[in-house]
C-alpha positions in Angstrom: 124.7 89.3 113.2 121.9 86.8 112.6 121.6 85.3 109.2 118.1 85.1 107.7 117.2 82.5 105.1 113.6 83.7 105.1 111.9 86.4 107.2 108.6 85.2 108.6 105.9 87.7 109.7 106.7 87.2 113.4 110.4 88.1 112.7 109.9 91.3 110.7 110.2 93.7 113.7 113.6 92.1 114.7 114.7 92.1 111.1 113.8 95.8 110.7 115.6 96.7 114.0 118.8 95.0 112.7 118.6 96.7 109.3 118.1 100.0 110.9 121.1 99.4 113.1 123.2 98.5 110.0 122.2 101.7 108.3 124.4 103.5 111.0 127.4 101.8 109.4 126.7 101.8 105.7 124.3 102.0 102.8 122.0 99.3 101.4 122.6 98.8 97.7 121.1 96.6 95.0 122.7 93.5 93.5 123.2 95.5 90.3 125.1 98.1 92.2 127.2 95.4 93.9 128.1 94.0 90.4 129.0 97.5 89.2 131.2 98.2 92.2 133.0 94.8 92.0 133.7 95.0 88.3 134.8 98.6 88.1 138.3 99.9 88.7 136.9 102.5 91.1 138.1 102.1 94.7 135.3 101.2 97.1 134.9 104.0 99.6 132.3 103.2 102.2 130.5 100.3 103.7 127.7 98.7 101.7 125.1 96.0 102.5 123.1 94.1 99.9 119.9 92.1 100.8 119.5 88.9 98.9 117.0 86.1 99.5 116.7 82.6 98.0 113.3 83.6 96.8 112.5 85.9 93.9 113.5 89.6 93.5 109.8 90.3 93.9 110.0 88.8 97.4 113.0 90.9 98.2 111.2 94.0 97.0 108.1 93.1 99.0 110.2 92.6 102.2 112.1 95.8 101.6 108.9 97.8 101.4 107.6 96.1 104.6 110.6 97.1 106.6 110.9 100.5 104.9 114.6 100.2 103.9 115.6 101.8 100.7 118.7 101.2 98.5 121.3 103.9 98.1 121.6 105.1 94.6 
């Protein structure tokens, strides 16, 4: 799986394709959900992915909307 430090405009279609592929194996969750899962005593049942970028949460939300991937809730 490629690692993206930043997703440039010309990389969005490949990035989206890879995210859609990952959705076949698990749910995308927010960093807050990750924290809740890891600090709780509840066993993890499932596979989860969390998108995180070096830039702001605003950038993550913008990119999320551009590739049409939503977090599981």
